[in-house]
C-alpha positions in Angstrom: 69.7 22.0 -71.6 69.9 19.2 -68.8 73.1 17.5 -67.9 73.4 14.2 -65.8 76.9 13.2 -64.4 77.4 10.0 -62.5 80.0 9.2 -60.2 81.3 7.0 -57.5 82.4 3.8 -59.8 85.7 2.4 -59.3 87.6 -1.1 -58.1 86.4 -2.9 -55.2 87.0 -6.3 -54.0 84.4 -9.0 -54.1 81.9 -8.1 -51.1 82.6 -4.9 -50.9 80.2 -1.9 -51.3 80.0 1.3 -53.4 77.5 4.2 -53.7 77.0 5.4 -57.3 75.6 9.3 -57.4 73.7 11.1 -59.9 73.4 14.7 -60.4 70.7 16.3 -63.0 71.6 20.0 -63.6 70.3 22.5 -66.2 66.9 23.8 -66.5 64.7 21.0 -65.1 61.2 22.2 -64.3 59.7 18.5 -63.4 61.4 15.5 -63.0 59.1 12.1 -63.5 61.6 9.6 -62.7 65.4 8.8 -62.3 66.9 5.2 -62.5 69.6 3.4 -63.0 70.8 0.8 -65.5 74.1 -1.2 -66.3 75.6 -2.6 -69.2 78.8 -5.1 -69.1 80.9 -5.7 -72.4 79.1 -7.6 -75.2 75.7 -7.3 -73.6 72.9 -5.4 -73.6 71.9 -2.7 -71.2 70.0 -4.2 -68.4 67.3 -2.0 -65.9 68.3 -2.3 -62.3 65.9 0.2 -60.7 64.2 3.7 -60.9 62.6 5.8 -58.6 60.1 8.4 -58.5 60.4 12.1 -56.7 57.4 10.6 -54.5 59.9 7.7 -53.8 57.8 5.0 -55.0 60.7 2.5 -56.3 60.8 -0.5 -59.0 63.8 -3.0 -58.9 64.6 -5.4 -61.1 65.9 -7.5 -58.4 65.2 -6.7 -55.0 68.1 -7.5 -52.6 71.7 -6.3 -52.4 70.8 -2.7 -54.3 68.9 0.2 -53.0 68.1 3.3 -54.8 67.3 6.4 -53.4 66.6 10.3 -54.3 67.2 13.6 -53.2 64.7 16.2 -54.8 66.2 19.3 -53.3 69.5 18.4 -55.0 68.1 16.4 -58.1 70.0 13.6 -57.4 69.7 9.9 -57.4 71.8 7.4 -55.7 72.5 3.7 -55.7 73.9 1.7 -52.9 75.6 -1.4 -53.7 76.6 -4.4 -51.2 77.7 -7.4 -51.2 79.2 -6.8 -54.8 80.2 -10.0 -56.7 82.4 -10.0 -60.1 79.5 -10.3 -62.4 78.3 -6.7 -61.4 81.1 -5.5 -63.3 79.9 -3.2 -65.9 79.5 0.2 -66.9 76.5 1.8 -64.6 74.5 4.7 -66.5 71.9 6.9 -65.0 69.0 8.8 -66.5 66.4 11.4 -65.8 63.0 11.7 -67.3 61.5 15.0 -67.7 59.6 15.3 -70.9 62.0 13.5 -72.3 65.4 11.0 -71.3 68.4 12.0 -70.5 71.3 9.7 -70.0 74.5 10.4 -68.3 78.1 9.1 -69.9 78.1 6.3 -67.3 80.5 5.5 -64.4 82.8 2.2 -64.5 82.5 -0.6 -61.6 84.7 -3.0 -61.3 84.6 -5.8 -58.7 87.6 -8.4 -58.4 87.7 -11.7 -57.3 
């Protein structure tokens, strides 16, 4: 089985930074892509970015967020800078390896 676990969420003041981590574990033969979504209360899940093992990235919007990958650790990261209250959401990591696997999410709360 494949397990996906996010970490790094928490409370941060407006203008601050957080680095989210996501680690995949279990029996994984080949990862095609890893990425991040977020979901605020009452809203649809929103795509943020994804990345291939080769380092090819795709962003919904470039600027404050940066995605990176560590293939040896089977981990993906999301560096978030200049955070705003509207960034408050549950952030979800996914891994595609034959099928899509999701983490449980990590809460990010940005205070004004």
